[in-house]
C-alpha positions in Angstrom: -75.5 -16.2 53.9 -73.4 -13.0 53.2 -69.7 -13.2 53.0 -68.1 -10.6 55.3 -65.6 -7.9 54.3 -63.1 -9.4 56.7 -63.5 -12.8 55.1 -62.5 -11.2 51.7 -59.7 -9.1 53.2 -58.3 -12.3 54.7 -58.1 -13.9 51.3 -55.9 -11.0 50.0 -53.5 -11.4 53.0 -52.6 -14.9 51.7 -51.7 -13.7 48.1 -48.2 -12.5 47.1 -48.3 -8.8 46.1 -46.0 -6.3 44.6 -47.0 -2.8 45.2 -47.6 -0.8 42.0 -50.7 1.4 42.5 -51.9 4.4 44.5 -55.0 3.2 46.2 -57.7 4.0 47.0 -58.8 5.7 43.9 -61.4 8.5 44.1 -65.1 8.2 43.4 -66.4 11.4 41.8 -69.7 12.9 40.6 -70.4 13.3 36.9 -72.8 16.2 37.6 -71.9 18.4 34.7 -72.2 15.5 32.1 -75.4 14.6 33.7 -76.7 18.2 33.2 -75.4 18.3 29.6 -77.6 15.2 28.9 -80.5 16.8 30.7 -80.1 19.8 28.5 -80.4 17.5 25.5 -83.8 16.2 26.8 -82.3 12.9 28.0 -83.8 11.3 31.0 -81.0 10.4 33.4 -80.6 8.8 36.9 -80.4 10.9 39.9 -76.7 10.1 40.4 -73.9 9.5 37.9 -70.5 8.6 39.4 -67.1 7.7 38.1 -64.5 5.4 39.7 -61.2 7.0 38.8 -59.0 4.0 38.2 -57.2 6.1 35.6 -55.3 7.7 38.5 -53.7 4.6 40.0 -50.4 6.4 39.3 -47.8 4.1 37.6 -47.1 4.8 33.9 -50.1 7.0 33.4 -52.4 4.9 35.6 -55.3 2.5 34.8 -57.0 -0.5 36.1 -54.3 -2.8 35.2 -52.2 -1.4 37.9 -54.4 -3.3 40.3 -54.2 -6.5 38.2 -50.4 -6.6 37.9 -49.7 -6.2 41.5 -50.6 -9.9 41.8 -49.1 -10.8 38.4 -45.6 -9.4 39.1 -45.6 -11.0 42.6 -46.6 -14.3 41.0 -43.8 -13.9 38.4 -41.2 -13.1 41.1 -42.3 -16.0 43.3 -41.8 -18.4 40.3 -38.1 -17.3 40.1 -38.4 -15.8 36.5 -36.1 -13.1 35.4 -37.4 -12.2 31.9 -41.0 -11.7 30.8 -42.2 -12.2 27.2 -45.5 -10.8 26.3 -47.6 -11.0 23.0 -50.2 -8.2 22.6 -51.6 -5.7 20.2 -49.9 -2.3 19.2 -52.6 -0.5 21.2 -52.2 -2.6 24.4 -52.5 -1.0 27.8 -51.6 -4.3 29.3 -48.2 -4.2 27.4 -47.5 -0.8 29.0 -48.3 -2.0 32.5 -46.1 -5.1 32.3 -43.2 -2.8 31.1 -43.8 -0.7 34.2 -44.0 -3.6 36.6 -41.0 -5.2 35.2 -39.0 -2.0 35.5 -40.0 -1.7 39.1 -39.3 -5.3 39.8 -35.9 -5.4 38.0 -37.2 -8.0 35.3 -36.1 -8.0 31.7 -39.1 -7.4 29.4 -39.8 -8.3 25.7 -43.0 -7.1 24.0 -44.0 -8.8 20.9 -46.2 -6.1 19.4 -48.6 -7.6 16.9 -50.5 -5.9 14.0 -50.0 -2.4 12.8 -46.3 -3.1 12.4 -45.6 0.0 10.4 -47.5 2.4 12.7 -45.2 4.9 14.5 -43.9 4.0 18.0 -46.2 6.3 20.1 -48.7 5.9 22.9 -48.3 2.7 24.9 -45.6 1.4 22.7 -43.5 4.5 23.2 -43.9 4.1 26.9 -42.8 0.6 26.8 -39.7 1.7 25.0 -39.0 4.4 27.7 -39.4 1.8 30.5 -36.7 -0.4 29.0 -38.7 -2.9 27.0 -37.2 -4.7 24.1 -39.7 -4.3 21.3 -40.3 -6.9 18.6 -43.0 -6.1 15.9 -44.7 -8.8 14.0 -47.9 -9.7 12.2 -50.4 -11.5 14.4 -49.9 -14.8 12.8 -46.2 -14.8 13.7 -46.4 -13.4 17.2 -46.2 -16.8 18.9 -43.2 -17.9 16.7 -41.3 -14.7 17.6 -42.0 -15.2 21.4 -40.8 -18.8 21.3 -37.6 -17.8 19.5 -37.0 -15.1 22.3 -37.7 -17.8 24.9 -35.2 -20.3 23.5 -32.5 -17.6 23.3 -33.0 -16.4 26.8 -32.8 -20.0 28.1 -29.6 -20.7 26.0 -28.1 -17.6 27.8 -29.0 -19.0 31.2 -32.0 -17.0 31.9 -35.4 -18.1 33.2 -38.1 -16.7 30.7 -41.8 -16.6 31.2 -44.3 -16.2 28.4 -47.2 -14.3 29.9 -50.1 -15.6 27.9 -49.2 -19.2 28.7 -49.9 -18.9 32.5 -53.6 -19.5 33.6 -53.1 -17.1 36.4 -53.1 -14.2 34.0 -56.8 -14.9 33.3 -57.6 -14.5 37.0 -55.6 -11.6 38.2 -57.9 -8.9 36.9 -60.9 -10.5 38.5 -59.0 -10.8 41.8 -57.9 -7.2 41.6 -61.4 -5.9 41.3 -62.8 -8.2 43.9 -60.6 -6.0 46.1 -61.9 -2.8 44.5 -65.4 -3.8 45.7 -64.2 -3.3 49.2 -63.2 0.2 48.3 -66.4 1.0 46.5 -68.7 -0.3 49.2 -67.2 2.0 51.6 -67.1 4.9 49.3 -70.8 4.4 48.5 -71.6 4.3 52.2 -69.7 7.6 52.8 -71.4 9.2 49.7 -74.8 8.1 50.9 -75.6 6.0 47.8 -78.8 4.1 48.3 -80.7 1.7 46.1 -79.4 -0.2 43.0 -76.0 0.7 41.5 -75.3 0.1 37.7 -71.6 -0.7 37.3 -70.7 0.4 33.8 -67.5 -0.8 32.1 -65.9 -2.9 29.5 -66.0 -6.6 28.7 -63.1 -7.9 30.8 -62.0 -9.0 34.1 -62.5 -5.7 36.1 -66.3 -5.5 36.0 -66.6 -9.2 36.6 -64.6 -8.8 39.8 -67.0 -6.1 41.0 -70.1 -8.3 40.2 -68.5 -11.2 42.0 -67.9 -9.0 45.1 -71.5 -7.7 45.0 -73.0 -11.3 44.7 -71.2 -12.5 47.7 -71.9 -9.3 49.8 -75.6 -9.4 49.0 -75.3 -6.0 47.3 -77.6 -4.8 44.5 -74.8 -3.8 42.2 -75.9 -4.7 38.6 -73.3 -4.7 35.7 -73.3 -3.8 32.1 -70.1 -4.5 30.0 -69.6 -2.8 26.7 -67.6 -4.7 24.0 -64.7 -3.0 22.5 -63.9 -5.4 19.8 -65.7 -8.2 17.8 -66.5 -11.4 19.8 -69.2 -13.7 20.9 -71.2 -12.4 23.9 -72.0 -16.0 24.9 -68.4 -16.9 24.9 -67.4 -13.9 26.9 -70.2 -14.7 29.5 -69.0 -18.2 29.8 -65.4 -17.4 30.2 -66.3 -14.8 32.8 -68.3 -17.4 34.7 -65.5 -19.9 34.6 -63.0 -17.4 35.9 -65.5 -16.1 38.6 -65.9 -19.6 39.8 -62.0 -20.2 40.1 -61.6 -17.0 42.0 -64.6 -17.9 44.3 -62.9 -21.1 45.1 -59.6 -19.3 45.8 -61.2 -16.9 48.3 -63.7 -19.5 49.7 -66.6 -17.5 48.6 -70.3 -18.5 48.7 -71.1 -18.1 45.1 -69.3 -17.6 41.7 -70.6 -16.0 38.6 -72.9 -17.2 35.8 -73.5 -16.0 32.3 -76.5 -13.8 33.3 -74.5 -11.8 35.7 -73.3 -9.3 33.2 -75.4 -7.5 30.5 -73.2 -7.2 27.4 -73.6 -4.5 24.7 -72.2 -5.1 21.3 -73.6 -2.1 19.5 -70.9 0.3 20.5 -67.6 -1.5 19.8 -66.9 0.5 16.6 -65.6 -1.1 13.3 -62.7 -3.0 15.0 -60.5 -3.3 18.0 -58.5 0.0 18.3 -60.9 1.8 15.9 -63.3 4.3 17.2 -66.6 5.4 15.5 -68.4 8.8 15.5 -70.3 7.9 18.7 -66.9 7.3 20.5 -65.4 10.5 19.3 -68.6 12.4 20.4 -68.4 10.7 23.8 -64.7 11.8 24.4 -65.4 15.3 23.4 -68.6 15.6 25.4 -66.9 14.2 28.6 -63.8 16.3 28.2 -65.7 19.5 27.7 -68.2 18.8 30.6 -66.0 17.3 33.2 -62.3 17.8 32.1 -62.1 14.0 32.2 -60.1 12.3 29.5 -61.3 9.0 27.8 -59.5 7.0 25.2 -60.7 5.9 21.8 -60.0 2.1 22.3 -61.7 1.4 25.6 -63.3 4.0 27.9 -64.5 6.1 24.9 -66.5 3.0 23.7 -67.8 2.3 27.1 -69.0 5.9 27.7 -70.4 5.9 24.0 -72.5 2.9 25.2 -73.6 4.7 28.4 -74.8 7.8 26.6 -76.4 5.8 23.8 -78.4 3.7 26.1 -79.4 6.8 28.2 -80.6 8.5 25.0 -82.6 5.3 24.1 -84.2 5.2 27.6 -82.9 1.9 28.5 -81.4 2.6 31.9 -83.5 2.4 35.1 -83.6 6.0 36.4 -83.6 4.7 40.0 -80.2 3.2 39.5 -76.9 5.0 40.4 -74.5 4.8 37.6 -70.9 4.0 38.5 -68.6 4.5 35.4 -65.4 2.5 35.8 -62.7 4.7 34.3 -60.0 2.2 33.5 -57.4 4.4 32.2 -55.9 4.1 28.5 -54.9 7.8 28.2 -51.6 7.2 26.2 -53.3 5.6 23.3 -55.4 8.8 22.7 -52.3 10.3 21.2 -52.1 7.5 18.5 -55.6 8.7 17.3 -54.8 12.5 17.4 -55.7 13.0 13.7 -59.4 12.1 14.6 -59.7 15.0 17.0 -58.1 17.7 14.9 -60.1 19.9 12.6 
């Protein structure tokens, strides 16, 4: 039995929400990129599309604008007045929390770990511009720094919230992209997309939400997730399945996720988190020149490197429509400017 769109929409009406994003985001063709690959002699599917979640609007846009509409509402509902976050120097998430906190009138502390001597640019610069108090620390000390901030805020009479400690944080991205499925189904209908669709994105909550939507709607949307940092594929699949099951229960859906729902590729992750390889740099330049579309070295560049690589290897069904999920990440491109300057 297929879950109806109205059933899924009704689930969202019950959730607290704080508006952050310009929705719906466009679905656009990648015709010139497709032709560029054909000119190389690459066999490509008949249609290649991009879901432009880089244009959600707030703080340079990105998929996390969808995620944090639910998270900021959740924080406000809990009566907190201060958000403490721990994340990497390159973090897009840190930028979006800064933006959400600014819009909601919350105080924000970012404990920026690793690369502690790197210049304040990209996402971290935007955090600063949006009023964040920045604390830089080696990864091993991030938790300790956050707990000290927590204790100080409490002593001053505030009500602090350490973001990574709340289980809801692990679900909000899947929830946000369960809703994105509603957008995409209608956009595919309007665009005349028929047959199987291959959702192409990164390991994370967003592509999992799309796959969860498709399973419950009975749609032939397949999913490939490209790793952007080292990690166990099996662990990612299990965590994703667990989160999918929890979201399915929240929305009273027919089915959750299991480990086989996402194909995971680990050959395109580069040398480390936040470090692009030559394939990523090539992908960013190729897409920029072909489409005027900007990708970033940490996330979408790796995802596109994977798509181009798999097409060149002939490992993608030509009968599938490719839907590339552009999750944003533009600000961090500037932290890697030296890699693109001759």
